[in-house]
C-alpha positions in Angstrom: -20.5 10.3 -4.2 -22.9 7.8 -2.6 -22.1 5.3 0.1 -20.5 1.9 -0.5 -23.9 0.3 0.2 -25.6 2.4 -2.4 -22.9 1.5 -4.9 -23.3 -2.2 -4.0 -27.1 -2.0 -4.4 -26.7 -0.4 -7.9 -24.2 -3.1 -8.9 -26.5 -5.8 -7.8 -29.2 -4.4 -10.1 -27.0 -4.8 -13.2 -27.2 -7.7 -15.6 -24.5 -10.3 -15.4 -23.0 -8.8 -18.6 -23.0 -5.3 -17.1 -21.4 -6.6 -13.9 -18.6 -8.2 -15.9 -18.1 -5.0 -17.9 -18.0 -3.0 -14.7 -15.5 -5.3 -13.1 -13.3 -5.2 -16.2 -13.4 -1.4 -16.1 -12.3 -1.1 -12.5 -9.7 -3.8 -12.4 -6.8 -1.5 -13.4 -7.6 0.8 -10.5 -7.9 -2.2 -8.2 -4.5 -3.4 -9.3 -2.9 0.0 -8.7 -4.3 0.2 -5.2 -2.9 -3.2 -4.3 0.4 -2.7 -6.1 1.0 0.1 -3.7 0.7 -2.3 -0.7 0.9 -6.0 -1.7 0.9 -7.1 2.0 -2.5 -5.5 2.5 -3.8 -7.3 -0.6 -2.6 -10.6 0.6 -3.9 -10.1 4.2 -7.3 -8.6 3.2 -8.2 -10.0 -0.2 -6.8 -13.5 -0.3 -8.9 -14.7 2.6 -12.0 -13.3 1.0 -11.1 -15.0 -2.3 -10.6 -18.3 -0.6 -13.9 -18.0 1.2 -15.7 -17.0 -2.0 -14.3 -20.0 -3.9 -15.4 -22.3 -1.0 -18.9 -20.8 -0.7 -19.4 -21.0 -4.5 -18.0 -24.5 -4.7 -15.2 -23.4 -6.9 -11.8 -25.1 -7.2 -9.1 -22.3 -7.0 -6.3 -24.6 -8.3 -8.5 -25.7 -11.2 -9.5 -22.1 -12.0 -5.8 -21.0 -12.0 -4.9 -23.9 -14.4 -7.8 -22.9 -16.7 -6.5 -19.3 -16.7 -3.0 -20.5 -17.6 -1.5 -19.8 -14.2 -0.9 -23.4 -13.5 -1.4 -22.9 -9.8 1.7 -20.7 -9.6 1.9 -17.9 -7.0 0.3 -14.7 -8.1 2.6 -12.5 -10.3 4.8 -15.4 -11.3 3.3 -15.7 -14.8 4.6 -12.4 -16.0 6.6 -12.4 -19.2 
């Protein structure tokens, strides 16, 4: 397997549609990894998500409302 940087370079060469399809395909694995250690997810990923939303001028609360999460804590919208 190639390095993370090689994978990142290949990802960046994809079209937006291909990037979205790729993200959808790896999300189940991503969720499994973080379900094993939720504290790690919160400590490592949430700061990155907050920074990403700020740097891209996105409104996290607005995004959560549009996704039907209503700004509730993650995992609280399970049925």
